N, C-alpha and C positions, 0 to 999 in steps of 0.2 A: 476423512481426515484420520490419520493414524495416531493413536494415543502414544505410541513410542516415539514419534518424531515431532509432534506438535503439542503434546501435553493433554490434560483432561480438564473438564470443568471450566471455570472462569479463566484459567491460564490458557486453555485452548481457544477460548472465545476472544480474549483480549491480549494475548501474549505477542511477542515479536515474531514476525513472519518474514520470509524472503520471497522474492518474486521479480517480475519484470514489468516495466511500463509498457502497456499494450496500446495506449492511445494518449495523445496530449494535444490540445488545441491551444496554441499560443494566444489567439485573440480572446478566447473565453477564460484562459488561465485555469483549465481543468482537464482532467484525464481519468484514465482507468489503469489500475495495476492488477495483475493476475498472480496469485500465490503459486509457488513451485509445487507444493505437496498436495494441496486440496483442489487446485485448479479453479478456485473461486476468484471472482473479480470484484474490486471495489472502486468506487468513485473517489477522487481526491481533488482538492483545490490547490492551486499553486502556493498558497500561504502555508500549506502543510509540508512543503519541502524543507527539510531541516537546515540546509545550509543557507537559506534565505535568497537563493537565486531567482526563484519564481518561474524558472523554465527547466525542463528536463527532457532529454531526447527520448523518443520512442525506442524501445529495445534496451534501455538502461536497466541493469540489474540493481535491485534495491532491497533494503530491509525496511520494515514498517510495522506499525501497530494498527489495529482496527478498533475504532471507538464510535460510540453514537454521535451523530452530527445532526445538523438541521434537516437533512434529507434522508436520514436513516444511518445505518452503519457505513463508515467511510474510512479510508486509509489515512493515517496521520504519521508525522515524524518520519517521512520518507528520507532515507539516507542511501547515497550511492554505495554500491559494493564494488570491490576491485577483484 
């Protein structure tokens, strides 16, 4: 992760990121999103999609934050990017 593009310290760990939905299972209501810059991937639950739709297509470009969750770090506040 580059300090110039993602920040440093806690802002790098928990700041807003951009990426793409790499997997989403409608039946489970869960998926994975991969960050653009760091190439790291995080789990997310459909309740973490900001617009409340509970579904998001694979390949959708999003912005999101990473926060501690019940299963470890996970993506939250997923918002579609245009």
